[in-house]
VOMARZA-591982 format. One line per field, with one value per atom (N, C-alpha, C, O): residue number from 1; residue in three letters; atom name; x, y, z. Coordinates in Angstrom, 3 decimals. Atoms other than C-alpha are relative to their C-alpha. Example, Ala and Ser with C-alpha at 12.3 -4.5 7.8 and 13.67 -1.06 7.14 Angstrom:
k <- [1 | 1 | 1 | 1 | 2 | 2 | 2 | 2]
r <- [ala | ala | ala | ala | ser | ser | ser | ser]
a <- [N | CA | C | O | N | CA | C | O]
c1 <- [0.890 | 12.300 | 0.900 | 1.936 | -0.820 | 13.670 | -0.770 | -0.261]
c2 <- [-1.190 | -4.500 | 1.200 | 1.181 | -1.190 | -1.060 | 1.090 | 2.198]
c3 <- [0.000 | 7.800 | 0.000 | 0.665 | -0.060 | 7.140 | 0.730 | 0.899]
! end
This chain:
k <- [1 | 1 | 1 | 1 | 2 | 2 | 2 | 2 | 3 | 3 | 3 | 3 | 4 | 4 | 4 | 4 | 5 | 5 | 5 | 5 | 6 | 6 | 6 | 6 | 7 | 7 | 7 | 7 | 8 | 8 | 8 | 8 | 9 | 9 | 9 | 9 | 10 | 10 | 10 | 10 | 11 | 11 | 11 | 11 | 12 | 12 | 12 | 12 | 13 | 13 | 13 | 13 | 14 | 14 | 14 | 14 | 15 | 15 | 15 | 15 | 16 | 16 | 16 | 16 | 17 | 17 | 17 | 17 | 18 | 18 | 18 | 18 | 19 | 19 | 19 | 19 | 20 | 20 | 20 | 20 | 21 | 21 | 21 | 21 | 22 | 22 | 22 | 22 | 23 | 23 | 23 | 23 | 24 | 24 | 24 | 24 | 25 | 25 | 25 | 25 | 26 | 26 | 26 | 26 | 27 | 27 | 27 | 27 | 28 | 28 | 28 | 28 | 29 | 29 | 29 | 29 | 30 | 30 | 30 | 30 | 31 | 31 | 31 | 31 | 32 | 32 | 32 | 32 | 33 | 33 | 33 | 33 | 34 | 34 | 34 | 34 | 35 | 35 | 35 | 35 | 36 | 36 | 36 | 36 | 37 | 37 | 37 | 37 | 38 | 38 | 38 | 38 | 39 | 39 | 39 | 39 | 40 | 40 | 40 | 40 | 41 | 41 | 41 | 41 | 42 | 42 | 42 | 42 | 43 | 43 | 43 | 43 | 44 | 44 | 44 | 44 | 45 | 45 | 45 | 45 | 46 | 46 | 46 | 46 | 47 | 47 | 47 | 47 | 48 | 48 | 48 | 48 | 49 | 49 | 49 | 49 | 50 | 50 | 50 | 50 | 51 | 51 | 51 | 51 | 52 | 52 | 52 | 52 | 53 | 53 | 53 | 53 | 54 | 54 | 54 | 54 | 55 | 55 | 55 | 55 | 56 | 56 | 56 | 56 | 57 | 57 | 57 | 57 | 58 | 58 | 58 | 58 | 59 | 59 | 59 | 59 | 60 | 60 | 60 | 60 | 61 | 61 | 61 | 61 | 62 | 62 | 62 | 62 | 63 | 63 | 63 | 63 | 64 | 64 | 64 | 64 | 65 | 65 | 65 | 65 | 66 | 66 | 66 | 66 | 67 | 67 | 67 | 67 | 68 | 68 | 68 | 68 | 69 | 69 | 69 | 69 | 70 | 70 | 70 | 70 | 71 | 71 | 71 | 71 | 72 | 72 | 72 | 72 | 73 | 73 | 73 | 73 | 74 | 74 | 74 | 74 | 75 | 75 | 75 | 75 | 76 | 76 | 76 | 76 | 77 | 77 | 77 | 77 | 78 | 78 | 78 | 78 | 79 | 79 | 79 | 79 | 80 | 80 | 80 | 80 | 81 | 81 | 81 | 81 | 82 | 82 | 82 | 82 | 83 | 83 | 83 | 83 | 84 | 84 | 84 | 84 | 85 | 85 | 85 | 85 | 86 | 86 | 86 | 86 | 87 | 87 | 87 | 87 | 88 | 88 | 88 | 88 | 89 | 89 | 89 | 89 | 90 | 90 | 90 | 90 | 91 | 91 | 91 | 91 | 92 | 92 | 92 | 92 | 93 | 93 | 93 | 93 | 94 | 94 | 94 | 94 | 95 | 95 | 95 | 95 | 96 | 96 | 96 | 96 | 97 | 97 | 97 | 97 | 98 | 98 | 98 | 98 | 99 | 99 | 99 | 99 | 100 | 100 | 100 | 100 | 101 | 101 | 101 | 101 | 102 | 102 | 102 | 102 | 103 | 103 | 103 | 103 | 104 | 104 | 104 | 104 | 105 | 105 | 105 | 105 | 106 | 106 | 106 | 106 | 107 | 107 | 107 | 107 | 108 | 108 | 108 | 108 | 109 | 109 | 109 | 109 | 110 | 110 | 110 | 110 | 111 | 111 | 111 | 111 | 112 | 112 | 112 | 112 | 113 | 113 | 113 | 113 | 114 | 114 | 114 | 114 | 115 | 115 | 115 | 115 | 116 | 116 | 116 | 116 | 117 | 117 | 117 | 117 | 118 | 118 | 118 | 118 | 119 | 119 | 119 | 119 | 120 | 120 | 120 | 120 | 121 | 121 | 121 | 121 | 122 | 122 | 122 | 122 | 123 | 123 | 123 | 123 | 124 | 124 | 124 | 124 | 125 | 125 | 125 | 125 | 126 | 126 | 126 | 126 | 127 | 127 | 127 | 127 | 128 | 128 | 128 | 128]
r <- [met | met | met | met | leu | leu | leu | leu | gly | gly | gly | gly | gly | gly | gly | gly | arg | arg | arg | arg | arg | arg | arg | arg | ile | ile | ile | ile | leu | leu | leu | leu | val | val | val | val | val | val | val | val | glu | glu | glu | glu | asp | asp | asp | asp | asp | asp | asp | asp | tyr | tyr | tyr | tyr | leu | leu | leu | leu | ile | ile | ile | ile | ala | ala | ala | ala | ala | ala | ala | ala | glu | glu | glu | glu | leu | leu | leu | leu | val | val | val | val | gln | gln | gln | gln | ser | ser | ser | ser | leu | leu | leu | leu | gln | gln | gln | gln | glu | glu | glu | glu | leu | leu | leu | leu | gly | gly | gly | gly | val | val | val | val | val | val | val | val | val | val | val | val | ile | ile | ile | ile | gly | gly | gly | gly | pro | pro | pro | pro | ala | ala | ala | ala | arg | arg | arg | arg | ser | ser | ser | ser | val | val | val | val | ala | ala | ala | ala | asp | asp | asp | asp | ala | ala | ala | ala | leu | leu | leu | leu | ala | ala | ala | ala | thr | thr | thr | thr | val | val | val | val | ala | ala | ala | ala | gly | gly | gly | gly | glu | glu | glu | glu | thr | thr | thr | thr | pro | pro | pro | pro | ile | ile | ile | ile | asp | asp | asp | asp | ala | ala | ala | ala | ala | ala | ala | ala | val | val | val | val | leu | leu | leu | leu | asp | asp | asp | asp | val | val | val | val | asn | asn | asn | asn | leu | leu | leu | leu | gly | gly | gly | gly | val | val | val | val | glu | glu | glu | glu | lys | lys | lys | lys | val | val | val | val | phe | phe | phe | phe | pro | pro | pro | pro | val | val | val | val | ala | ala | ala | ala | ala | ala | ala | ala | arg | arg | arg | arg | leu | leu | leu | leu | gln | gln | gln | gln | glu | glu | glu | glu | leu | leu | leu | leu | gly | gly | gly | gly | leu | leu | leu | leu | thr | thr | thr | thr | phe | phe | phe | phe | val | val | val | val | phe | phe | phe | phe | ala | ala | ala | ala | thr | thr | thr | thr | gly | gly | gly | gly | tyr | tyr | tyr | tyr | asp | asp | asp | asp | gln | gln | gln | gln | arg | arg | arg | arg | ile | ile | ile | ile | ile | ile | ile | ile | pro | pro | pro | pro | ser | ser | ser | ser | ala | ala | ala | ala | tyr | tyr | tyr | tyr | ala | ala | ala | ala | ser | ser | ser | ser | ile | ile | ile | ile | pro | pro | pro | pro | arg | arg | arg | arg | phe | phe | phe | phe | glu | glu | glu | glu | lys | lys | lys | lys | pro | pro | pro | pro | val | val | val | val | asp | asp | asp | asp | ile | ile | ile | ile | cys | cys | cys | cys | ala | ala | ala | ala | leu | leu | leu | leu | ala | ala | ala | ala | pro | pro | pro | pro | ile | ile | ile | ile | leu | leu | leu | leu | ser | ser | ser | ser | asp | asp | asp | asp | lys | lys | lys | lys | leu | leu | leu | leu | gly | gly | gly | gly | leu | leu | leu | leu | ala | ala | ala | ala | arg | arg | arg | arg | ser | ser | ser | ser | val | val | val | val | pro | pro | pro | pro | ala | ala | ala | ala | pro | pro | pro | pro | asn | asn | asn | asn | gly | gly | gly | gly]
a <- [N | CA | C | O | N | CA | C | O | N | CA | C | O | N | CA | C | O | N | CA | C | O | N | CA | C | O | N | CA | C | O | N | CA | C | O | N | CA | C | O | N | CA | C | O | N | CA | C | O | N | CA | C | O | N | CA | C | O | N | CA | C | O | N | CA | C | O | N | CA | C | O | N | CA | C | O | N | CA | C | O | N | CA | C | O | N | CA | C | O | N | CA | C | O | N | CA | C | O | N | CA | C | O | N | CA | C | O | N | CA | C | O | N | CA | C | O | N | CA | C | O | N | CA | C | O | N | CA | C | O | N | CA | C | O | N | CA | C | O | N | CA | C | O | N | CA | C | O | N | CA | C | O | N | CA | C | O | N | CA | C | O | N | CA | C | O | N | CA | C | O | N | CA | C | O | N | CA | C | O | N | CA | C | O | N | CA | C | O | N | CA | C | O | N | CA | C | O | N | CA | C | O | N | CA | C | O | N | CA | C | O | N | CA | C | O | N | CA | C | O | N | CA | C | O | N | CA | C | O | N | CA | C | O | N | CA | C | O | N | CA | C | O | N | CA | C | O | N | CA | C | O | N | CA | C | O | N | CA | C | O | N | CA | C | O | N | CA | C | O | N | CA | C | O | N | CA | C | O | N | CA | C | O | N | CA | C | O | N | CA | C | O | N | CA | C | O | N | CA | C | O | N | CA | C | O | N | CA | C | O | N | CA | C | O | N | CA | C | O | N | CA | C | O | N | CA | C | O | N | CA | C | O | N | CA | C | O | N | CA | C | O | N | CA | C | O | N | CA | C | O | N | CA | C | O | N | CA | C | O | N | CA | C | O | N | CA | C | O | N | CA | C | O | N | CA | C | O | N | CA | C | O | N | CA | C | O | N | CA | C | O | N | CA | C | O | N | CA | C | O | N | CA | C | O | N | CA | C | O | N | CA | C | O | N | CA | C | O | N | CA | C | O | N | CA | C | O | N | CA | C | O | N | CA | C | O | N | CA | C | O | N | CA | C | O | N | CA | C | O | N | CA | C | O | N | CA | C | O | N | CA | C | O | N | CA | C | O | N | CA | C | O | N | CA | C | O | N | CA | C | O | N | CA | C | O | N | CA | C | O | N | CA | C | O | N | CA | C | O | N | CA | C | O | N | CA | C | O | N | CA | C | O | N | CA | C | O | N | CA | C | O | N | CA | C | O | N | CA | C | O | N | CA | C | O | N | CA | C | O | N | CA | C | O | N | CA | C | O | N | CA | C | O | N | CA | C | O | N | CA | C | O | N | CA | C | O | N | CA | C | O | N | CA | C | O]
c1 <- [-0.435 | -6.428 | 1.447 | 2.197 | -1.324 | -3.273 | 0.988 | 2.108 | -0.844 | -1.842 | 1.399 | 1.563 | -1.389 | 1.952 | 0.603 | 1.816 | -0.529 | 2.262 | 0.709 | 0.302 | -0.800 | 4.836 | -0.408 | -0.166 | 0.518 | 3.295 | 0.696 | 0.705 | -0.641 | 5.210 | -1.064 | -1.904 | 0.887 | 3.296 | 0.860 | 1.848 | -0.677 | 4.440 | -1.015 | -1.943 | 0.958 | 2.651 | 0.732 | 1.411 | -0.718 | 3.968 | -0.798 | -0.221 | 0.820 | 1.052 | -0.007 | -0.460 | -0.167 | 1.712 | -1.309 | -1.346 | 1.268 | -1.935 | -0.595 | -1.092 | 0.521 | -3.000 | 0.840 | 0.303 | -0.886 | 0.039 | -0.282 | -0.363 | 0.245 | -0.637 | -1.299 | -1.359 | 1.290 | -4.261 | 0.098 | -0.432 | -0.150 | -3.344 | 0.843 | 0.503 | -0.862 | -0.546 | -0.789 | -0.713 | 0.780 | -2.865 | -1.026 | -1.184 | 1.013 | -5.598 | 0.629 | 0.077 | -0.678 | -3.146 | 0.497 | 0.387 | -0.483 | -1.621 | -1.137 | -0.942 | 1.163 | -5.094 | -0.375 | -1.027 | 0.235 | -5.295 | 1.145 | 1.134 | -1.128 | -2.041 | 1.140 | 2.062 | -1.034 | 0.080 | 1.250 | 1.167 | -1.272 | 3.750 | 0.241 | 0.531 | -0.111 | 3.982 | 1.463 | 2.197 | -1.328 | 7.181 | -0.180 | -1.008 | 0.130 | 7.631 | -0.815 | -0.868 | 0.255 | 5.937 | 1.206 | 1.937 | -0.981 | 8.302 | -0.712 | -1.871 | 0.647 | 7.647 | 0.461 | 0.006 | -0.490 | 9.504 | 0.340 | 0.434 | -0.400 | 10.425 | 1.343 | 1.516 | -1.325 | 14.042 | -0.086 | 0.546 | 0.159 | 13.014 | -0.642 | -0.217 | 0.694 | 10.658 | 0.909 | 0.935 | -0.914 | 13.227 | 1.093 | 1.490 | -1.007 | 15.814 | -0.575 | 0.104 | 0.653 | 13.347 | -0.176 | 0.081 | 0.191 | 12.546 | 1.334 | 1.382 | -1.323 | 16.277 | 0.644 | 1.636 | -0.572 | 16.940 | -0.196 | -0.686 | 0.036 | 17.103 | -1.327 | -1.552 | 1.294 | 13.591 | -0.912 | -1.198 | 0.894 | 11.326 | -1.339 | -1.832 | 1.287 | 8.137 | -0.922 | -0.532 | 0.997 | 4.986 | -0.843 | -1.255 | 0.877 | 3.007 | 0.246 | 0.973 | -0.162 | 2.795 | -1.283 | -2.051 | 1.070 | 0.244 | 0.718 | 1.443 | -0.741 | 1.497 | -0.882 | -1.842 | 0.609 | 0.331 | 0.567 | 1.780 | -0.459 | 0.516 | 0.814 | 1.866 | -0.644 | 1.493 | 0.780 | 0.196 | -0.868 | 4.467 | 0.629 | 1.768 | -0.490 | 4.837 | 0.152 | -0.837 | -0.248 | 6.477 | 0.324 | 0.584 | -0.328 | 7.120 | -1.122 | -1.946 | 0.972 | 5.010 | 0.678 | 1.894 | -0.505 | 5.426 | 0.315 | 0.710 | -0.091 | 5.666 | 1.361 | 1.381 | -1.247 | 9.413 | -0.030 | 0.564 | 0.150 | 8.554 | -0.901 | -0.599 | 0.906 | 5.654 | 0.737 | 0.547 | -0.758 | 7.985 | 0.938 | 1.053 | -0.930 | 10.512 | -0.754 | -0.323 | 0.804 | 7.834 | -0.495 | -0.505 | 0.471 | 6.460 | 1.137 | 0.926 | -1.165 | 9.966 | 0.261 | 0.643 | -0.245 | 10.264 | -1.168 | -1.072 | 1.176 | 6.821 | -0.761 | -1.453 | 0.679 | 5.503 | -1.356 | -1.543 | 1.351 | 1.876 | 0.001 | 0.669 | 0.182 | 0.942 | -1.332 | -1.916 | 1.206 | -2.056 | 0.317 | 1.261 | -0.154 | -2.389 | -1.042 | -2.170 | 0.919 | -3.960 | 0.152 | 1.261 | -0.104 | -4.799 | -1.294 | -2.372 | 1.170 | -7.137 | -0.336 | -1.343 | 0.196 | -6.828 | -0.803 | -0.931 | 0.751 | -8.923 | 0.950 | 2.161 | -0.767 | -7.760 | 0.901 | 1.914 | -0.775 | -6.422 | 1.446 | 2.295 | -1.374 | -3.306 | 0.895 | 2.121 | -0.740 | -2.284 | 0.397 | -0.465 | -0.427 | -0.161 | -0.661 | -0.983 | 0.690 | -1.706 | 0.724 | 0.095 | -0.745 | 1.061 | -0.513 | -0.288 | 0.510 | -0.653 | -1.526 | -2.118 | 1.466 | -4.270 | -0.663 | -1.780 | 0.607 | -4.867 | 0.267 | -0.239 | -0.324 | -3.499 | -1.161 | -1.603 | 1.106 | -6.262 | 0.370 | 1.497 | -0.176 | -6.693 | -1.057 | -2.247 | 0.897 | -8.201 | 0.030 | 1.094 | 0.083 | -9.433 | 0.350 | 0.029 | -0.348 | -8.067 | -1.126 | -1.772 | -0.689 | -8.744 | -0.386 | -1.534 | 0.194 | -8.357 | -0.935 | -0.763 | 0.932 | -11.220 | 0.663 | 0.764 | -0.735 | -9.377 | -0.857 | -0.323 | 0.897 | -12.447 | -0.044 | -0.336 | -0.080 | -12.128 | 1.412 | 1.587 | -1.396 | -8.317 | 0.410 | 1.050 | -0.460 | -7.803 | -0.339 | 0.547 | 0.278 | -9.666 | 0.725 | 1.089 | -0.714 | -8.017 | 1.454 | 1.981 | -1.379 | -4.535 | 0.071 | 0.980 | 0.022 | -5.435 | -0.116 | 0.608 | 0.175 | -6.636 | 1.268 | 1.699 | -1.206 | -3.564 | 1.181 | 2.059 | -1.057 | -1.308 | -0.295 | 0.529 | 0.363 | -3.154 | -0.333 | -0.185 | 0.346 | -4.290 | -1.423 | -2.328 | 1.337 | -7.232 | -0.822 | -0.327 | 0.905 | -10.195 | -0.526 | -0.602 | 0.574 | -11.652 | -1.376 | -2.281 | 1.277 | -14.455 | -0.388 | 0.395 | 0.395 | -16.445 | 0.034 | -0.342 | -0.027 | -15.931 | -1.419 | -2.277 | 1.351 | -18.962 | -0.329 | 0.533 | 0.455 | -21.001 | 0.003 | -0.463 | -0.073 | -20.415 | -0.087 | -0.042]
c2 <- [0.416 | 13.366 | -0.474 | -0.176 | 0.622 | 11.542 | 0.716 | 0.243 | -0.709 | 14.089 | 0.259 | 0.786 | -0.218 | 14.192 | -1.064 | -1.079 | 1.078 | 11.161 | -1.022 | -1.285 | 0.999 | 8.563 | -1.389 | -1.755 | 1.315 | 5.101 | -1.079 | -1.042 | 1.150 | 1.917 | -1.022 | -1.376 | 1.072 | -0.645 | -1.248 | -1.241 | 1.291 | -4.253 | -0.967 | -1.397 | 0.831 | -6.388 | -0.684 | -0.022 | 0.729 | -9.115 | -0.174 | -0.518 | 0.138 | -9.202 | 1.338 | 2.348 | -1.240 | -6.624 | 0.775 | 1.980 | -0.694 | -5.834 | 0.580 | 1.706 | -0.500 | -5.518 | 1.186 | 2.185 | -1.096 | -3.355 | 1.254 | 2.354 | -1.155 | -1.115 | 0.705 | 1.934 | -0.590 | -0.600 | 0.738 | 1.840 | -0.639 | 0.181 | 1.264 | 2.293 | -1.174 | 2.543 | 1.137 | 2.277 | -1.039 | 4.420 | 0.615 | 1.835 | -0.508 | 4.710 | 0.897 | 1.948 | -0.820 | 6.024 | 1.308 | 2.362 | -1.222 | 8.493 | 0.972 | 2.185 | -0.872 | 9.831 | 0.739 | 1.782 | -0.669 | 10.704 | 0.941 | 1.548 | -0.877 | 12.643 | -0.648 | 0.039 | 0.734 | 9.945 | -0.100 | -0.253 | 0.301 | 9.631 | -1.481 | -1.877 | 1.444 | 5.894 | -0.409 | -0.017 | 0.598 | 4.098 | -1.457 | -2.177 | 1.374 | 0.844 | -0.014 | 0.984 | 1.119 | -1.386 | -0.932 | -1.198 | 1.045 | -3.843 | -1.325 | -1.491 | 1.261 | -7.373 | -1.195 | -2.317 | 1.092 | -9.427 | 0.551 | 1.764 | -0.416 | -9.353 | 0.720 | 1.761 | -0.616 | -8.561 | 1.412 | 2.333 | -1.330 | -5.649 | 0.973 | 2.123 | -0.865 | -4.279 | 0.398 | 1.562 | -0.312 | -4.530 | 0.962 | 1.848 | -0.917 | -2.821 | 1.405 | 2.392 | -1.303 | -0.028 | 0.665 | 1.860 | -0.541 | 0.410 | 0.480 | 1.499 | -0.360 | 0.524 | 1.135 | 1.717 | -1.027 | 2.997 | 1.401 | 1.604 | -1.399 | 6.752 | 0.687 | 1.797 | -0.612 | 7.406 | -0.145 | -1.265 | 0.091 | 8.284 | -0.632 | -0.455 | 0.678 | 6.243 | 0.407 | 0.391 | -0.332 | 7.347 | -1.200 | -1.334 | 1.145 | 4.120 | -1.035 | -0.783 | 1.054 | 0.855 | -0.809 | -0.964 | 0.958 | -1.423 | -1.285 | -1.323 | 1.239 | -5.003 | -1.142 | -1.514 | 1.250 | -7.947 | -1.087 | -1.142 | 1.023 | -10.913 | -1.077 | -1.485 | 1.112 | -13.557 | 0.520 | 0.974 | -0.448 | -12.662 | -1.232 | -1.594 | 1.226 | -15.743 | -1.103 | -1.552 | 1.087 | -18.378 | 0.502 | -0.304 | -0.540 | -16.033 | 0.875 | 1.390 | -0.863 | -14.138 | 1.320 | 1.364 | -1.359 | -10.410 | 0.330 | 1.457 | -0.318 | -10.707 | 0.534 | 1.302 | -0.674 | -9.857 | 1.507 | 2.291 | -1.428 | -6.533 | 0.650 | 1.736 | -0.527 | -6.013 | 0.174 | 1.175 | -0.086 | -6.722 | 1.209 | 1.921 | -1.136 | -4.152 | 1.326 | 2.255 | -1.226 | -1.512 | 0.258 | 1.397 | -0.129 | -2.187 | 0.484 | 1.349 | -0.438 | -1.822 | 1.492 | 2.191 | -1.410 | 1.551 | 0.906 | 2.126 | -0.784 | 2.651 | 0.550 | 1.562 | -0.468 | 3.003 | -0.671 | -1.834 | 0.469 | 2.602 | -0.937 | -0.678 | 0.884 | -0.316 | -0.721 | -0.835 | 0.822 | -2.339 | -1.195 | -1.168 | 1.177 | -5.750 | 0.010 | 0.464 | 0.224 | -6.468 | -1.471 | -1.933 | 1.435 | -10.100 | -0.577 | -0.017 | 0.760 | -12.550 | -1.065 | -1.761 | 1.001 | -14.744 | 0.579 | 1.797 | -0.490 | -14.545 | 0.314 | 0.125 | -0.477 | -13.284 | -1.080 | -0.752 | 1.072 | -16.711 | -0.064 | -0.610 | 0.034 | -16.271 | 1.031 | 0.939 | -1.079 | -13.187 | -0.458 | -0.852 | 0.367 | -13.963 | 0.897 | 2.054 | -0.741 | -12.873 | 1.295 | 2.227 | -1.232 | -10.274 | 1.183 | 2.340 | -1.051 | -8.343 | 0.038 | 0.555 | 0.084 | -8.930 | 1.374 | 1.496 | -1.345 | -5.187 | 0.782 | 1.892 | -0.693 | -4.275 | -0.181 | -1.308 | 0.137 | -3.513 | -0.905 | -0.886 | 0.913 | -6.119 | 0.317 | 0.388 | -0.304 | -5.307 | -1.148 | -1.674 | 1.045 | -7.886 | 0.597 | 1.748 | -0.446 | -7.654 | -0.343 | -1.381 | -1.271 | -5.873 | 1.018 | 1.071 | -0.950 | -3.116 | 1.115 | 1.718 | -1.111 | -0.628 | 1.266 | 1.462 | -1.207 | 2.693 | 0.917 | 1.654 | -0.835 | 4.411 | -0.482 | 0.303 | 0.530 | 2.128 | 0.170 | 0.428 | -0.074 | 2.226 | 1.414 | 1.591 | -1.369 | 5.997 | 0.525 | 1.063 | -0.539 | 6.930 | -0.751 | -0.154 | 0.769 | 4.105 | 0.461 | 0.686 | -0.493 | 5.199 | 1.413 | 1.726 | -1.373 | 8.831 | -0.005 | 0.715 | 0.077 | 7.937 | -0.507 | 0.047 | 0.573 | 5.802 | 0.971 | 0.947 | -0.994 | 8.612 | 1.269 | 2.182 | -1.160 | 11.087 | 1.226 | 2.353 | -1.132 | 13.224 | 0.447 | -0.373 | -0.539 | 15.503 | -0.157 | 0.047 | 0.055 | 14.934 | 1.398 | 2.240 | -1.289 | 17.844 | 0.123 | -0.649 | -0.249 | 19.192 | 1.439 | 2.357 | -1.379 | 22.214 | 0.859 | 0.414 | -0.944 | 25.245 | 0.360 | 0.520 | -0.381 | 26.118 | 1.404 | 2.282 | -1.343 | 29.058 | 0.880 | 0.491 | -0.806 | 31.890 | 1.376 | 2.212]
c3 <- [-1.323 | 0.172 | 0.009 | 0.939 | 0.026 | -0.864 | -0.916 | -1.109 | 0.950 | -3.290 | 0.538 | 1.638 | -0.375 | -3.159 | 0.894 | 1.101 | -0.852 | -0.879 | -0.863 | -1.995 | 0.708 | -1.909 | 0.482 | 1.632 | -0.374 | -1.939 | -0.825 | -2.055 | 0.623 | -2.676 | -0.367 | 0.460 | 0.450 | -4.720 | -0.174 | -0.909 | 0.125 | -4.331 | -0.581 | 0.104 | 0.735 | -6.916 | -1.150 | -1.935 | 1.046 | -9.213 | -1.287 | -2.319 | 1.203 | -11.669 | -0.742 | -0.205 | 0.760 | -14.397 | -0.147 | 0.104 | 0.241 | -15.189 | 1.276 | 1.279 | -1.276 | -11.560 | 0.474 | 0.952 | -0.405 | -10.818 | -0.821 | -0.274 | 0.873 | -13.826 | 0.367 | 0.393 | -0.375 | -12.801 | 1.332 | 1.471 | -1.307 | -9.191 | -0.104 | 0.481 | 0.189 | -10.227 | -0.641 | -0.184 | 0.668 | -12.584 | 0.941 | 0.978 | -0.937 | -9.950 | 1.058 | 1.387 | -1.003 | -7.354 | -0.603 | 0.023 | 0.654 | -9.821 | -0.260 | -0.181 | 0.204 | -10.590 | 1.278 | 1.225 | -1.284 | -6.878 | 0.365 | 1.436 | -0.254 | -7.139 | 0.766 | 1.204 | -0.722 | -5.486 | -0.863 | -2.081 | 0.645 | -6.353 | 0.261 | 1.390 | -0.166 | -6.962 | -0.061 | -0.969 | -0.042 | -6.009 | -0.435 | 0.125 | 0.504 | -7.925 | -1.267 | -1.985 | -0.911 | -8.561 | 0.147 | -0.807 | -0.287 | -6.907 | -0.224 | 0.157 | 0.370 | -8.123 | 0.825 | 0.601 | -0.846 | -5.496 | 1.376 | 1.563 | -1.344 | -1.822 | -0.058 | 0.576 | 0.096 | -2.729 | -0.575 | -0.059 | 0.597 | -4.974 | 0.986 | 1.101 | -0.950 | -2.333 | 1.155 | 1.554 | -1.105 | 0.466 | -0.453 | 0.302 | 0.531 | -1.746 | -0.142 | 0.142 | 0.148 | -2.472 | 1.359 | 1.507 | -1.349 | 1.223 | 0.574 | 1.263 | -0.513 | 2.031 | -0.795 | -0.356 | 0.867 | -0.783 | 0.538 | 1.648 | -0.415 | -0.644 | -0.263 | 0.219 | 0.286 | -1.956 | 1.214 | 1.638 | -1.157 | 0.980 | -0.387 | -1.501 | 0.202 | 1.328 | 1.138 | 2.305 | -1.019 | 3.130 | 0.387 | 1.539 | -0.244 | 2.784 | -1.093 | -2.054 | 1.000 | 0.856 | -0.127 | 0.822 | 0.283 | -0.771 | -0.390 | -1.384 | 0.157 | -0.528 | -0.474 | 0.200 | 0.448 | -2.602 | 0.903 | 1.107 | -0.936 | -0.224 | -0.701 | -0.210 | 0.698 | -2.760 | -1.203 | -2.187 | 1.083 | -4.956 | -0.649 | -0.355 | 0.634 | -7.107 | 1.029 | 1.609 | -0.946 | -4.898 | 1.401 | 2.294 | -1.316 | -1.972 | 0.536 | -0.220 | -0.657 | 0.518 | 0.369 | 0.552 | -0.193 | 1.185 | 1.468 | 1.767 | -1.419 | 4.974 | 0.474 | 1.436 | -0.398 | 5.231 | -0.279 | 0.461 | 0.313 | 3.591 | 1.047 | 1.542 | -1.026 | 5.996 | 1.325 | 2.016 | -1.251 | 8.924 | -0.012 | 0.985 | 0.095 | 7.703 | 0.068 | 0.752 | -0.054 | 7.120 | 1.415 | 1.883 | -1.377 | 10.586 | 0.909 | 1.758 | -0.781 | 12.098 | -0.193 | 0.746 | 0.325 | 10.368 | 0.367 | 0.240 | -0.370 | 11.559 | -1.184 | -1.065 | 1.200 | 8.013 | -0.177 | 0.180 | 0.274 | 7.016 | -1.190 | -2.191 | 1.139 | 4.794 | 0.113 | 1.192 | 0.072 | 3.696 | -0.895 | -1.685 | 0.842 | 2.099 | -1.107 | -0.912 | 1.119 | -1.283 | -0.372 | -0.638 | 0.244 | -1.917 | -0.524 | -0.327 | 0.410 | -3.511 | 1.030 | 0.902 | -1.045 | -0.414 | 1.152 | 1.277 | -1.156 | 2.735 | 1.158 | 1.049 | -1.154 | 6.126 | 0.592 | 1.211 | -0.624 | 7.170 | -0.472 | 0.232 | 0.503 | 5.034 | 0.690 | 0.623 | -0.657 | 7.038 | 1.404 | 2.189 | -1.362 | 10.130 | 1.048 | 0.780 | -1.062 | 13.420 | 0.373 | 0.874 | -0.288 | 13.846 | -0.820 | -0.464 | 0.885 | 11.041 | -0.032 | -0.979 | -0.029 | 12.061 | -0.066 | -0.568 | -0.010 | 12.501 | -1.291 | -1.458 | 1.249 | 9.065 | -0.978 | -1.202 | 0.960 | 6.547 | -1.174 | -1.669 | 1.129 | 3.816 | -1.037 | -0.729 | 1.107 | 0.433 | -0.983 | -1.309 | 1.016 | -2.039 | -1.349 | -1.644 | 1.344 | -5.546 | -0.960 | -0.815 | 0.229 | -7.705 | 1.080 | 1.521 | -1.096 | -5.122 | -0.434 | -1.493 | 0.217 | -4.930 | 0.531 | 1.743 | -0.388 | -4.912 | 0.867 | 1.697 | -0.817 | -3.408 | 1.447 | 2.350 | -1.358 | -0.373 | 0.564 | 1.755 | -0.427 | -0.248 | 0.415 | 1.451 | -0.240 | -0.377 | 1.391 | 2.056 | -1.343 | 2.832 | 1.118 | 2.131 | -1.022 | 4.789 | 0.075 | 1.164 | 0.000 | 3.705 | 0.576 | 1.346 | -0.528 | 4.440 | 1.516 | 2.203 | -1.451 | 7.925 | 0.678 | 1.689 | -0.600 | 8.647 | -0.070 | 0.792 | 0.130 | 7.430 | 0.801 | 0.863 | -0.807 | 9.651 | -0.808 | -0.336 | 0.858 | 6.748 | 0.288 | 0.440 | -0.222 | 7.330 | -1.264 | -2.373 | 1.147 | 5.096 | -0.271 | 0.624 | 0.353 | 3.234 | 0.602 | 0.285 | -0.637 | 5.343 | -0.296 | -0.052 | 0.290 | 4.231 | 1.256 | 2.340 | -1.120 | 6.445 | 0.381 | -0.487 | -0.415 | 8.566 | -0.466 | -0.511 | 0.407 | 7.348 | 1.222 | 2.293 | -1.207 | 9.609 | -0.305 | 0.598]
! end
């Protein structure tokens, strides 16, 4: 479903980032990052590498990822949150953005990203 799509991973925990990157790559995703801070993520978004979507860890050490979410929203790009926190940490401006608990279940994440990106799911052709 996501093969060839460029997805930015913003995650400050090395092990969690490595697991997410590997899972996305197994789906054929071209992973951008991982960015480990708001500054790194914003620089990546402003860079020349096109991005189709992003998976954002909410808590990046002492900072929150919401400036990155705001920029992605301004650009009309798809993103989801990955966090160990409950929904209350997410500002109401992002209430409609999907939130995944860490560690992220790639089987749950992939169809949501596909739907948000408007990708058709593989449906068997009718017998005819």
